[in-house]
C-alpha positions as CSV (number, residue, x, y, z in Angstrom):
1,M,40.3,40.0,55.1
2,S,44.0,40.7,55.6
3,S,45.4,40.9,59.1
4,Q,48.9,41.9,58.1
5,W,50.4,45.2,59.3
6,H,51.3,47.8,56.9
7,V,54.0,50.4,57.6
8,D,54.1,53.4,55.4
9,K,57.7,54.3,54.7
10,T,57.1,57.9,53.6
11,V,57.4,60.8,55.9
12,S,54.9,63.7,55.5
13,L,56.0,67.3,55.5
14,G,53.6,68.0,58.4
15,H,55.4,65.4,60.5
16,L,58.8,66.9,59.7
17,I,57.6,70.4,60.6
18,S,56.0,69.3,63.9
19,T,59.1,67.3,64.9
20,L,61.3,70.3,64.1
21,I,59.0,72.6,66.1
22,I,59.2,70.2,69.1
23,A,63.0,70.0,68.8
24,I,63.3,73.8,68.7
25,S,60.9,74.2,71.7
26,I,62.9,71.7,73.8
27,F,66.2,73.5,72.9
28,A,64.7,76.9,73.8
29,W,63.3,75.5,77.1
30,A,66.7,73.9,78.0
31,S,68.5,77.2,77.2
32,L,66.1,79.1,79.4
33,V,66.5,76.7,82.3
34,D,70.3,77.0,81.9
35,R,70.1,80.8,82.1
36,R,67.9,80.7,85.1
37,I,70.3,78.3,86.8
38,D,73.2,80.6,86.1
39,Q,71.3,83.6,87.4
40,N,70.4,81.7,90.6
41,M,74.0,80.7,91.1
42,Q,75.0,84.4,90.9
43,D,72.2,85.4,93.2
44,I,73.3,82.8,95.8
45,G,76.9,83.9,95.6
46,F,75.9,87.5,96.2
47,L,73.7,86.5,99.1
48,K,76.5,84.5,100.6
49,E,78.8,87.5,100.4
50,Q,76.2,89.7,102.1
51,M,75.6,87.2,104.8
52,K,79.4,87.0,105.5
53,A,79.6,90.8,105.7
54,Q,76.6,90.9,108.0
55,Q,78.1,88.3,110.2
56,V,81.3,90.3,110.5
57,R,79.4,93.5,111.4
58,T,77.4,91.5,113.9
59,D,80.5,90.1,115.5
60,M,82.1,93.5,115.7
61,A,79.0,95.0,117.3
62,L,78.8,92.1,119.8
63,S,82.5,92.7,120.7
64,E,81.9,96.4,121.2
65,L,78.8,95.6,123.3
66,K,80.8,93.3,125.5
67,V,83.5,95.9,126.0
68,D,80.8,98.5,127.0
69,I,79.2,96.1,129.4
70,R,82.5,95.4,131.1
71,A,83.1,99.1,131.4
72,I,79.7,99.6,133.0
73,N,80.4,96.7,135.3
74,N,83.7,98.1,136.4
75,K,82.1,101.5,137.0
76,L,79.4,99.9,139.1
77,D,81.9,98.0,141.1
78,R,83.9,101.2,141.8
79,L,80.7,103.0,142.7
80,I,79.6,100.3,145.1
81,E,83.1,100.0,146.7
82,S,83.3,103.8,147.2
83,K,79.9,103.8,148.8
84,Y,80.9,101.2,151.4
85,E,84.3,102.6,152.2
């Protein structure tokens, strides 16, 4: 009985084909992930721009609201003062 290891130095065609298929699959997967990352970066940039624009609109609306409240307050003050004069 021989307990020595034997390593076959030949490479089968099936092994080459399966290795090639695995390599192509990994490349395709990495390419897909790269495209998805690029798309997500673009989407995030677009959302940031939208959020900034929305913040500007909100700030403008808040400023207008403050002006309107001050005007109402002034009118109420004049009305109250005229009633007690």
